[in-house]
Structures are given as C-alpha cells and as structure tokens.
C-alpha positions as CSV (number, residue, x, y, z in Angstrom):
1,M,-158.4,79.1,63.2
2,E,-160.8,81.9,62.6
3,Q,-162.1,84.4,65.0
4,I,-164.1,87.7,64.7
5,I,-162.9,90.5,67.0
6,N,-164.4,94.0,67.0
7,G,-166.2,93.2,63.7
8,L,-163.0,92.0,61.9
9,K,-162.4,88.5,60.8
10,Y,-158.9,87.1,61.6
11,D,-158.1,83.8,59.9
12,T,-154.8,81.9,60.1
13,E,-155.6,80.2,56.8
14,A,-155.9,83.5,54.9
15,A,-153.1,85.4,56.6
16,A,-149.4,85.2,56.1
17,L,-147.3,83.7,58.9
18,V,-144.6,86.2,59.9
19,A,-142.8,84.6,62.9
20,S,-143.3,82.0,65.6
21,D,-141.6,80.2,68.5
22,R,-142.3,76.8,66.9
23,W,-139.1,74.8,66.4
24,W,-138.1,71.2,66.6
25,D,-136.1,70.5,69.8
26,G,-135.5,66.8,69.0
27,H,-138.7,65.6,70.6
28,N,-141.6,68.0,69.7
29,F,-142.5,71.5,68.4
30,E,-144.4,72.7,71.4
31,R,-142.8,75.0,74.0
32,N,-144.1,73.9,77.4
33,G,-147.4,73.0,75.7
34,R,-147.9,76.5,74.2
35,N,-146.9,78.3,71.0
36,T,-147.2,81.8,69.6
37,Y,-147.5,82.7,66.0
38,L,-147.5,86.2,64.5
39,Y,-149.6,86.7,61.3
40,R,-150.2,89.6,58.9
41,T,-153.6,89.9,57.1
42,K,-154.0,90.9,53.5
43,A,-155.2,94.2,54.8
44,G,-151.9,94.7,56.7
45,R,-153.2,94.1,60.2
46,F,-151.2,91.9,62.6
47,F,-152.4,89.3,65.1
48,L,-151.1,86.6,67.3
49,H,-152.4,83.1,67.3
50,H,-151.8,81.5,70.7
51,T,-152.0,77.7,70.8
52,T,-152.1,75.4,73.8
53,L,-152.1,71.7,74.6
54,W,-153.1,72.4,78.3
55,Q,-156.5,71.1,79.5
56,G,-158.8,74.0,80.4
57,E,-157.0,76.4,78.0
58,R,-158.2,77.3,74.5
59,D,-156.4,78.4,71.4
60,R,-157.1,82.1,70.8
61,I,-156.4,85.0,68.5
62,E,-155.2,88.4,69.7
63,P,-155.0,91.5,67.4
64,V,-151.8,93.6,67.9
65,G,-150.7,97.0,66.7
66,L,-147.7,97.7,64.5
67,E,-145.3,98.5,67.3
68,E,-146.3,95.4,69.3
69,A,-146.0,93.2,66.1
70,K,-142.5,94.5,65.6
71,Q,-141.6,93.6,69.2
72,Y,-143.0,90.1,68.8
73,Y,-141.0,89.8,65.6
74,E,-137.8,90.6,67.5
75,D,-138.8,88.2,70.4
76,L,-140.0,85.2,68.4
77,P,-137.0,83.1,67.2
78,E,-138.4,81.6,63.9
79,H,-139.0,84.1,61.1
80,E,-140.9,83.1,58.0
81,M,-140.3,86.4,56.3
82,S,-137.7,89.2,56.6
83,Y,-138.4,92.4,58.6
84,A,-138.8,94.3,55.3
85,E,-141.3,91.8,53.9
86,A,-143.3,91.9,57.2
87,F,-143.3,95.6,57.8
88,G,-142.5,97.3,54.5
89,E,-139.4,98.9,55.7
90,E,-135.9,98.1,56.8
91,P,-135.0,98.3,60.5
92,E,-133.0,101.3,61.5
93,E,-129.3,101.1,61.9
94,A,-127.9,100.9,65.4
C-alpha cells in the first residue's frame, strides 16, 4: 500500500517491516478481521499500516513518531527485527 500524507510518500513495499500482530492461530492470520503493522522507511520515519477485512472500513497508513513507534514495538507480539535494528539503540536496563 502506498499513501501520501503531509507531502511524504509512505510505501509498505519500500519500507522495512519492524513488527506486527499477524500470527497464525491455527485458522487464519487476522485478529478479529484487523491487523497492525509497524514499518520504518529508508529515511528513518515510522508508520503503521492498519488492514481490515470489515465491510465499510479501508486499509490505511498512519505516520507515528519515534516514541509512539517504540510503544507499538513493545505492544505488537511479532518482531521482524530487534529493538536495536529498529531504533538504532539498545533498550535501557530496568
């Protein structure tokens, strides 16, 4: 999916998938008909790709800032890259 927001082009094909909630539950990959994917662009910006199977809803892209991207990384269960790969730093020790 590709979408222009505030003059910037966000493209799921050109960006790197960081994390998602897409996982096989034995029947399908969709969570209640909706999925969320966190991507990082080549320029280092983050965005969410929300997908839906529900009638009347559309797939959409939502740009997010660094702190919000980090929170989504923590909340989304499937990680395609490590925290350090995604954000260029190791998480702080507790």
